[in-house]
C-alpha positions in Angstrom: 0.0 0.0 0.0 1.5 3.3 -1.1 1.0 5.7 1.8 2.1 9.4 1.8 3.7 10.7 5.0 3.9 14.3 5.9 7.3 16.0 6.0 6.9 16.3 9.8 6.4 12.5 10.1 9.5 12.0 8.0 11.6 14.3 10.2 10.3 12.7 13.4 11.1 9.2 12.1 14.6 10.3 11.1 15.2 11.9 14.4 14.0 8.8 16.2 16.3 6.7 14.0 19.3 8.9 14.9 18.5 8.5 18.6 18.0 4.7 18.3 21.2 3.9 16.2 23.6 3.8 19.2 21.5 1.2 21.1 21.3 -1.2 18.2 24.0 -3.5 16.6 23.5 -2.1 13.1 21.5 0.4 11.1 18.8 -2.1 9.9 18.1 -3.2 13.5 17.5 0.4 14.4 15.4 1.0 11.3 13.2 -2.0 12.0 12.7 -0.9 15.6 11.8 2.7 14.8 9.6 1.6 11.8 7.7 -0.8 14.1 7.1 1.9 16.7 5.7 4.2 14.0 3.7 1.6 12.2 5.5 2.1 8.9 7.5 -0.1 6.5 11.2 -0.5 7.4 12.0 0.0 3.8 10.3 3.4 3.8 12.4 4.5 6.7 15.6 3.0 5.2 15.0 4.9 1.9 14.4 8.2 3.8 17.7 7.7 5.7 19.6 6.9 2.5 18.1 9.9 0.7 19.1 12.2 3.6 22.7 10.9 3.4 22.8 11.6 -0.3 21.4 15.1 0.1 23.9 15.8 2.9 26.8 14.6 0.7 27.7 11.7 3.0 26.8 9.1 0.3 27.4 9.3 -3.4 24.3 9.8 -5.5 22.0 12.4 -7.1 20.6 14.8 -4.6 16.8 15.4 -4.4 17.2 19.0 -5.7 19.2 17.8 -8.8 16.7 14.9 -9.4 13.7 17.3 -9.2 15.5 19.8 -11.6 16.2 17.0 -14.0 12.6 15.8 -14.0 11.4 19.3 -14.6 13.8 19.8 -17.5 12.8 16.5 -19.0 9.1 17.5 -18.9 9.9 20.9 -20.4 12.0 19.3 -23.1 9.1 16.9 -24.0 6.7 19.9 -24.2 9.1 21.7 -26.5 9.5 18.7 -28.8 5.8 18.5 -29.1 5.5 22.2 -29.9 8.2 21.8 -32.5 6.4 19.0 -34.2 3.2 21.1 -34.3 5.1 24.0 -35.8 6.8 21.8 -38.4 3.4 20.4 -39.4 1.9 23.8 -39.6 4.8 25.2 -41.7 4.4 22.2 -44.2 0.7 22.9 -44.4 1.1 26.6 -45.0 4.0 26.0 -47.5 1.6 23.8 -49.5 -1.0 26.6 -49.4 1.5 29.1 -50.8 2.3 26.8 -53.7 -1.3 26.6 -54.9 -2.2 28.9 -57.8 
């Protein structure tokens, strides 16, 4: 089940994870413990933790800001390609109209 969590819930869960890490043998044990307390999937919390590390530069990867900008630019590029196709079709249509006697 895909469930959206508020940014406040995400921050609370990550804070709880930071507090729980020292008392657990590894990260996944802490993740499972905190996720169980909050009634969420351990994978959700693990992904949030990993994303936070990437955004902070502690782990290699594409930051959230860069990923969002790339997605925006891809959408814009697709829109521009469609507009170009329409303009090309229109120019062919009007060029044929000019060739008629």
